[in-house]
C-alpha positions in Angstrom: -9.6 -37.2 3.6 -12.1 -34.6 2.4 -11.9 -33.5 -1.2 -10.8 -30.1 0.0 -8.2 -31.4 2.4 -8.3 -30.6 6.1 -7.7 -27.1 7.4 -5.2 -27.2 10.3 -3.1 -24.8 12.3 0.4 -25.1 13.9 2.1 -22.5 16.1 5.8 -22.3 15.1 8.4 -19.5 15.3 6.0 -17.6 17.5 3.1 -17.3 15.1 0.1 -19.4 14.1 0.4 -21.0 10.6 -2.5 -22.4 8.6 -2.0 -25.4 6.4 -4.0 -27.8 4.4 -3.4 -31.5 5.2 -4.0 -33.8 2.3 -3.1 -36.9 4.2 -1.6 -39.8 2.2 1.2 -42.3 2.8 4.7 -42.3 1.5 7.2 -39.5 0.8 6.4 -36.3 2.7 5.9 -33.3 0.3 5.5 -29.7 1.5 3.9 -27.4 -1.0 4.7 -23.7 -1.0 2.6 -21.0 -2.8 3.9 -17.8 -4.4 3.8 -14.1 -3.4 0.3 -12.9 -2.6 -1.2 -16.3 -3.1 -2.1 -19.1 -0.6 -2.1 -22.8 0.0 -5.2 -23.3 -2.0 -3.4 -22.8 -5.3 -2.4 -26.5 -4.9 -6.0 -27.7 -4.5 -6.0 -29.7 -7.7 -2.4 -30.8 -7.6 -2.3 -32.0 -3.9 -5.1 -34.7 -4.2 -3.2 -36.4 -7.0 0.1 -36.3 -5.1 -1.5 -37.6 -2.0 -2.5 -40.8 -3.7 1.0 -42.0 -3.2 2.7 -39.4 -0.9 2.1 -37.6 2.4 1.2 -34.0 1.4 0.6 -30.7 3.1 0.3 -27.2 1.7 1.4 -24.3 3.9 0.1 -20.7 4.1 3.4 -18.8 4.5 3.8 -15.9 6.8 1.2 -13.1 6.3 -0.7 -15.1 3.6 -4.0 -16.8 3.6 -5.2 -17.7 7.2 -1.7 -17.6 8.7 -0.9 -14.8 11.2 0.1 -11.4 9.7 2.9 -9.8 11.6 4.5 -6.6 10.1 8.0 -8.2 10.2 9.8 -11.3 9.2 9.5 -11.3 5.4 13.2 -11.6 4.7 14.4 -15.0 3.5 16.1 -15.9 6.8 12.8 -15.5 8.6 10.6 -17.4 6.2 13.2 -20.2 6.0 13.1 -20.4 9.8 9.3 -20.6 9.6 9.5 -23.5 7.1 12.2 -25.3 9.2 10.1 -25.2 12.3 7.0 -26.2 10.4 8.7 -29.3 9.0 9.9 -30.2 12.4 6.4 -29.8 13.9 5.1 -32.1 11.2 7.7 -34.7 12.1 8.7 -35.0 8.4 12.0 -36.6 7.6 13.8 -35.4 4.4 10.7 -34.0 2.7 10.4 -33.0 -0.9 9.7 -29.3 -1.1 7.8 -28.0 -4.0 7.4 -24.2 -4.5 5.5 -22.2 -7.0 7.0 -18.8 -8.1 8.4 -17.1 -4.9 7.7 -20.3 -3.1 10.4 -21.9 -5.2 12.9 -19.2 -4.1 12.0 -19.9 -0.4 12.7 -23.6 -1.1 16.0 -22.7 -2.6 17.1 -20.6 0.4 15.9 -23.3 2.7 18.0 -26.0 0.9 21.1 -23.8 1.3 20.5 -23.1 5.0 19.5 -26.7 5.8 21.4 -28.8 3.2 20.7 -32.2 4.9 17.0 -31.8 5.3 15.2 -31.8 1.9 15.5 -34.9 -0.3 14.5 -32.8 -3.3 13.3 -29.5 -4.6 10.6 -28.9 -7.2 10.5 -25.4 -8.7 7.2 -24.8 -10.4 7.8 -21.8 -12.5 9.9 -20.3 -9.8 13.1 -20.7 -7.9 15.1 -18.5 -10.3 13.7 -15.0 -9.5 16.6 -12.5 -9.6 14.9 -9.2 -10.0 18.0 -7.1 -9.4 19.4 -8.5 -12.6 16.6 -7.1 -14.8 17.8 -4.5 -17.2 16.8 -0.9 -16.3 15.4 -1.8 -12.9 16.2 -0.4 -9.5 14.4 -1.2 -6.3 11.9 1.6 -6.6 11.0 0.6 -10.1 10.7 -3.0 -8.9 8.3 -1.9 -6.2 6.2 -0.1 -8.8 6.1 -2.9 -11.3 5.6 -5.7 -8.8 3.1 -3.9 -6.5 -0.2 -5.6 -6.0 -3.3 -4.2 -7.7 -5.9 -2.2 -5.8 -9.2 -3.9 -5.3 -11.3 -0.9 -4.3 -15.0 -1.5 -5.0 -14.5 -5.1 -6.1 -17.1 -7.5 -4.7 -16.8 -11.1 -3.8 -19.3 -11.8 -6.6 -17.1 -9.9 -9.0 -14.0 -11.9 -8.0 -16.0 -15.2 -8.5 -17.0 -14.0 -11.9 -13.4 -13.2 -12.8 -12.3 -16.6 -11.6 -15.1 -18.3 -13.6 -14.0 -16.5 -16.8 -10.4 -17.3 -16.3 -10.4 -20.8 -14.7 -13.8 -22.2 -15.3 -12.4 -24.7 -17.7 -10.3 -26.3 -14.9 -11.6 -25.2 -11.5 -15.0 -25.8 -10.0 -17.1 -23.0 -8.5 -16.4 -24.5 -5.1 -12.6 -24.5 -5.7 -12.7 -21.0 -7.0 -14.6 -19.6 -4.0 -12.3 -21.5 -1.6 -9.2 -19.9 -3.1 -10.8 -16.4 -3.2 -11.9 -16.6 0.4 -8.5 -17.9 1.4 -6.9 -14.9 -0.4 -9.3 -12.1 0.4 -11.3 -10.9 3.4 -14.9 -10.0 2.7 -15.8 -6.6 4.1 -19.2 -5.6 5.6 -20.3 -4.0 2.3 -19.5 -7.1 0.3 -16.3 -5.8 -1.2 -13.0 -7.7 -0.8 -9.5 -6.7 0.3 -6.4 -8.9 0.2 -5.5 -10.8 3.3 -1.8 -10.3 2.4 -1.4 -6.6 2.9 0.4 -4.1 0.7 3.1 -3.2 3.2 4.1 -6.8 3.7 4.0 -7.4 -0.1 6.6 -4.6 -0.4 8.8 -6.2 2.3 9.0 -9.3 0.2 9.9 -7.3 -2.9 12.7 -5.8 -0.8 13.9 -9.3 0.2 13.8 -10.4 -3.4 15.9 -7.5 -4.5 18.7 -8.8 -2.3 18.1 -12.5 -3.3 20.8 -13.9 -5.6 19.8 -17.4 -6.6 22.7 -17.8 -9.1 25.0 -17.5 -6.1 23.2 -20.2 -4.2 22.7 -23.0 -6.8 26.1 -24.6 -6.3 25.5 -25.0 -2.6 22.3 -27.1 -3.0 23.1 -30.8 -2.3 19.7 -32.4 -3.1 18.3 -33.0 -6.5 16.4 -30.1 -8.1 13.6 -30.5 -10.6 13.0 -27.3 -12.4 9.5 -27.0 -14.0 9.4 -23.7 -15.9 6.2 -22.8 -17.8 6.2 -21.3 -21.3 4.0 -20.5 -24.2 6.6 -20.3 -26.9 4.3 -19.5 -29.8 2.1 -17.1 -27.9 4.7 -14.9 -26.2 5.5 -11.8 -28.3 8.4 -10.7 -26.1 11.1 -13.0 -27.6 13.9 -11.2 -25.9 12.4 -11.8 -22.5 11.8 -15.4 -23.3 15.4 -15.9 -24.3 16.6 -14.3 -21.1 14.4 -16.7 -19.2 15.7 -19.7 -21.0 19.2 -18.5 -20.5 18.6 -18.2 -16.7 17.2 -21.8 -16.6 20.2 -23.0 -18.5 22.6 -21.2 -16.2 20.9 -22.7 -13.1 21.1 -26.2 -14.7 24.8 -25.7 -15.2 25.4 -24.7 -11.5 23.3 -27.2 -9.6 25.1 -30.4 -8.5 22.1 -32.5 -9.6 19.2 -31.1 -11.6 16.7 -31.8 -14.3 14.6 -29.4 -16.3 11.1 -30.2 -17.6 9.6 -27.3 -19.6 5.8 -27.2 -19.0 4.8 -26.3 -22.6 1.7 -24.3 -23.5 1.5 -23.4 -19.8 1.1 -20.1 -18.0 2.6 -18.9 -14.7 -0.4 -20.2 -12.6 0.2 -23.7 -14.0 -0.9 -25.5 -10.8 -4.4 -24.2 -11.6 -4.2 -24.3 -15.4 -2.7 -27.8 -15.7 -2.7 -29.5 -12.3 -2.5 -33.0 -13.8 0.6 -32.1 -15.7 2.3 -30.6 -12.6 1.4 -33.6 -10.4 2.4 -36.2 -13.0 5.9 -34.6 -13.6 6.6 -34.6 -9.8 5.2 -38.1 -9.4 7.3 -39.5 -12.3 10.5 -38.1 -10.8 9.7 -39.6 -7.4 8.9 -43.0 -8.9 12.0 -43.1 -11.1 14.2 -42.4 -8.1 15.4 -38.9 -9.1 14.6 -37.8 -5.5 
């Protein structure tokens, strides 16, 4: 298996999906990225997992090199995408690991298909309930969660940003692979997101109606919650306390769950601390949690 995995495509639910196949033998694991990201965020986690498991990372609808229809960004549709993809792969009772919004997709999937997953891993995700944020309405959520504009930003500029932020963990090749998976390079050398703004807003609308706290009790499989935090560096203590309360509430409602806080970690922990993410998941497979 190449160091970068193998780029493959599968047509399910009427559209063509791109995924990265990391090979491996053992438990099937499906990796889901977050909003406005792509499968390549798992590039340093997946090779470790594939040493003892069968691993694929999916570009969800509209993201990366998957087709980009202007519909189907509600949870029912993306869950159907995932279900047909799992069937296409021939996976029996996979573990589904989702980062950020990908964790919420995994949660909705487990409720809709309770007998399919053998376990869920929420990597700093799975508990997004934006309608419960004080002072927010949908329009404010769209403003605050809107993607940035990249007018005039070049590929070279994006590579330099990545080097400054992730140079301590990610190679130049890995950085460029992720950026090219997330952005299209225009004729003038500037970049634009492959996941367009209109579809981004459609997912925010879906998240507004998403109530994870009403779903937890219906999940039958074990759930490993892996929230990231920087306790000593976060000045917004009230926000941190609300987050810890939400994790505690989820733990009280799941039938079978475990929480492992990823200390001194940021939201993009699959890039910042890939060995930690992979080791926590692997340990819980090996000790029979899933």
